[in-house]
N, C-alpha and C positions, 0 to 999 in steps of 0.2 A: 493606487496600490499596484506595485509591480506584480506580474504573474509569476507563477512558481513551477514552470516545467523543469525537469531535471535533464540538462544537456548531456550529450554523450561523453564529454570530457570528465564528468563526475564518475561515470562508470569506470573510465580508465584510471581515475584516482583510486577507486576501490581496489582495482586489480594491482595497482602499484603500491598499496599501503604496506607499512612495515609489518614484520612478523608479529603475530599476536602475543608471543611470549615476551613480555616487557619487564625486565627486572626492576624497573623503577616503579611499577604499578603495585600499590598496596593490596593486601588481601581484602576480599569483599567483607562487608559487615556481617558478622556471624548472626545466626538466628538468636532470639526470635525477632522478626518483624513479620507482620501478617502478609502472606502471599496473596496477590490479587486473584489468582486462580482458585483459591480456597473460599473466597467470599463473594465474588462477582457472579450474578445470576445469568451471565452470558460469557462467551469466550473472550479472554483478554489476550491479544496477540502482540507480537513484536517482529519487526523486520530484522533479519539476521543474515549475516554472511557465512558461507560455508566454512571459511577459515576459523571462525569463532567456535565451531563445534569441537576443535582440538585445543582451545584455550580453556584451562580449568576455571578461571575466574568468570569468563563469559558463560561457559556451559552450565556451571553450577547456578548462577543467577537466573539465567533464562529457564532452565529446567524446573527451578523451584517456584518462580514467580508467575510464569505465563503458561497458558494451555493452548495457544494457537501460534503458528509460525508462518511468516511470509518470507520468501527468499528476497533479499534486498535487490539483487540483480541477476542471480544465476538462472532463473527460470524465464528470463526475457529472451527474445530471439537472438540477441547478442548478449552473452557469449554462447548460448545453447546450440544454435544452428551454425554448423561449420561448412555447410554446403547442402545441396538438395539430397535429402535422405541420410545426411551425416550429422551426428550429434555429439556434443561433449557432455556426457551424463555424470561423470564422477562427482562434481560439486553438488548437483541436485541430489544424487544418491546419499551423500553425506548428510544433507539436511533431512531427507526422508528418514534415514536411519535414526538420526537424533530425535526427530519427532516421535517415532515409534518407541524409542527407549524411554521417553519422558511423557508418554500418553498425551500427545499434543495433536490437534487437528492441523491440517496444512491448507493454507489459502494460496492458490496458484496465481502468480503475478508475473507477467501478463502475456497472454497469447499473442496479441498484436498491438504494437505501439509504433507509431510512425517514426519516432525519433531514433530508434535503434534497429532499423531494418538491415539485415546483413547485405553485404555488397552483392552477393550472388543473386539475391532477390530484387534489390533496388535496381540492378542493371540487367534484369532478366531479358534475354534476347528472343524468347519465343513469342507466340501469339498471346493475346489477352486471355483466351480460353486456357492455354497452357500455363499462364501465370496463375490463374485461379486454381487450376489443378494442383500446382505446386504448393500454394497456400493451404488448400484443403488437406493435402498430404501431410504438411507440417503439423497442422492442428490435430489431425487424426493420430499421427504417430505419438505426439506428446501426451495428449489427453488419454489415449488408449493405454499407454505405458503406465500411467498412474491412475487408471480406472479403479475406483474403490479405495484409493489411497489419498488422493487430493480431494478434499471435500467440496471445494469451490474454486472458481476461476474468474479472474478479470479477463473477459474475452477480448475486450477492446479498451484501450487506455487513451484518454485525452484526444478525442476525435474532433473537437470543436475549437475554433479560433477564439482568442481573447477578444472581448469587446463586441464584436459583431455576432458571435455565435455561429458563424458560417462553418460549414464542414471543411476541415483542413484538406488542402489539395495534395494529399499523400499519394504515394505510389499505389496504394490500395484503391483509393478513389479513382485515380487516373486509369487504372487497368481493369477495375471491376465495376465502376459506376457508383452513383450516389447511394444505392441501396446495399452497398457491400457489407455493412455491419449486420444486417439481417441474415445474410448468407453465412457470415462467420459464426454467428450464434447457432445457425442450423448445423454447421459442421461440428461444432463443439458438442451440441446436444446429441448428435448421432454417435459421437465417439464415446460418450459416457452419459446416458440418459438420467442417471441419478445425481450427477454433480450439479451444484448450484451455480448458476451463471449470472455474472455481474457486469454492468458497465461502470467504469471508474473514471473520474475526472477531478480536476482541481478548479478553484475559482468560482464554482457555482454557488458558494455561500455568499458571494458579494457581487458577482457579475450577472446582472439580470438577463442579458441577451443570451449568454452561455447557458444559464439555468433554463430558460425557455426552450432552447434548442435541445438540451438534454432531456427535458420532460417530454418534448414532442417525439424524440427518438424512443424513449421508454414506452410511450403510448403505442407507437407502431410495433415495437417488439412484443408488447403484451398480447396483441392480437395475431402476431405471426405464429406459424406452426411451432417453431422452436421455443417461443416464449422468452421470458426473462424472469429471474428470481429476485434480483436485488440491485441496488445502486451503491457504489462506493463513493463516499465523499472524502476526498483527500483533505483532511482537516489540518492544513498547514496554516496556522493562525498566529497572531501575536497576543500579547497579554491584554490588548485593548481592541483589537480588530479581527474580524467583523463583530457586529453586535450579537449578543446572545439571541436576540429576536430574529436576526437573519438566519442563524444556525437552526433555531427551532422551526422556523417557517419552512425551510428546505426539507428538513426531516419529516415534517408533517405532510408535505406534498407527496413524498414518497410513500408514506404510510397510507395516505388516502387512495393510493393506487394498489394497495394490498401487497406491497413489496417489502423486502428486507432492507434495512439500513445498516451499512457498514461504515463506521468512521475509520477509514482505511489507512490513513497515513498521519496520525496525530503527532504533531509537535507544536510547541508554544514558544515562539521567540520572545525573549525579554529584552533584547537589545536592538530593536529594528532601526533606531536612529543612530546607532553606533556611539552612544554617549557613555557607555560603561567599558571599563577595562577589567573589571572583576564583578562577579555577581554580588549584588548587595542584598542585605536582609529584606529591605523593602520590596525590591523587585522579585525576590524569591517568594515572598508572601503573596504578591500580586499574581504570580504564576500559579501558585497553589490555588488561589481562589478561582482563577480562570479555569484550570483543570477541573476543579470541583464543580463549577457551574455547568460546564459542557457535559461532564459525565452525568450529573444530576438530570440535565435535560434529556439525555439519552435514556436514562432510567425511567423517565416519565412516559416513554413510548410504550405502546402495547407490547407485552412480552413476545408475542408471536412475530413482531416486526423488528426486534432487536437481533441483528446477526452477530456483530462483534465490534470491539474497538481494538485497533491495532496501532501501537506506538511505532513511529518510523525511526527506529534505532534503539540501542541498548543504553548507552551512556553519552553524556554531553560531548566529549571531545571527538567522538566518531560521527557526529551528525553531518549530513551533507550540506546543511545550511551554512556552516562556517565558511567553506570554500565558495559556495554559491553567492553569498552576500558580501564576503570579505570583511565581516565584523566578528569580534569575539562573540560567542553565543553559548547559551546554556539551555537548550530547548527541551530536554528529555527528563525522565523521572529519576535517573541515577547520575551521580556525579562521576568525576574521573576516577575516583577510588572505589567505584561500585557501591557506594552508599546511597540509600534512598533519600531523595530530597523532600522538602515540604510538599512539592507537587505530587509526589507519590502518595503522601498521606492525604492530600486533597482528593485524589482518586479513591482511596480507601473510604474516606468519610462519605463520599457520594454513593457508594454501593452498599454501605453498611446501614 
C-alpha cells in the first residue's frame, strides 16, 4: 500500500484552481435530504477552501449539511506564514466568518507539518535557541488570535516515517531535538488552555510500526505537563483496504488511553487500481457500505471519546486524490453536481 502524504505541489494546485463560479456546474440538489449535522450525535466536518465560501453552491451545501469545518490548506504554515511575525490572515478570516454564520465549530489544521515549512524557517540562520523562539512565536500568534474561536488544533501533523515509524528528520527535529513535539504541545496549550490538542497522522490504520510510534508518543504526551486531548486518524482508505478490524483496533487503542478519536480526513477511493473510467453502480454501492461500516464502528465508541468525523473535501472532482494518484476517482459524499451519493446515505444509515 502506498503512503498518502500530501506533497507541496498539491497545495500549489489548490492555489491555482479555477474560479469557483463555473457556469457548467448544475444547481445543487434541492431539499429535502437529511443533513448530517441534524442527525449525527457528534460533529460532522468537511475540509473547505476559503474560495468556496463565495461560491453559492459550495457554501449552501456546506452550511446546510455540516457543522464542523477544517481549512483544507489555509491554516497551514504555508501559506499562512509569510515571514517571521508576518501573516496572511484574509483566507483564514473568510473561513472563520463562514463558520460563525453557519454555527460551525472550527478544527485548526495544522500548526506544524514538516512538508510545508516556509522558506524563512527552513533556512533559518540563527541559533537553535532562536529557531525555537521563532516557532514558539508562530504558534503563540496563531493560536492566540483564534483563542476561543478555534475549538481544536492538530498541533503536529505526520511526524513519523512510513514503514519504520522513525521520527522524521525534519527541520524541527534537527533544530529542537527528538522531544520537540512535547514542546510544541506546551506552546499551543499556553496560548489557549481551553483548546483541544491533537496529534494527526496517516497510515496508522495499516502500518504497525508507525502505529506503535504514534502510541508511544501519545503515552509520553499524556504524562507531559501540556497533555494531549486526542488523536486524528487520517482515514484515507479504499473501498476494500484496510480491514474494518484494523480501523476498529486503532480506535480502541486510543479510547483505552482516554483520548478523543477524530476520523480527520475521511475519503474512500473506489478506483485504486485504475480499472474504472466512470463510477459504476456496483462500486458506488461498495463505497456506500464501506462508509456505513466505518461510521458505524465510530458510533460504537463511547460517546465521550467520539470527537468528530471530517470528510476531506466537498465533492468528487475537487478531491486531492485525483491528482495524487493520477486515476479517475470519486471518493467523497457528493458528486460533481453537488448531489448526495449512495455513500452519503450510508453515512446517514450508520448514525440513524
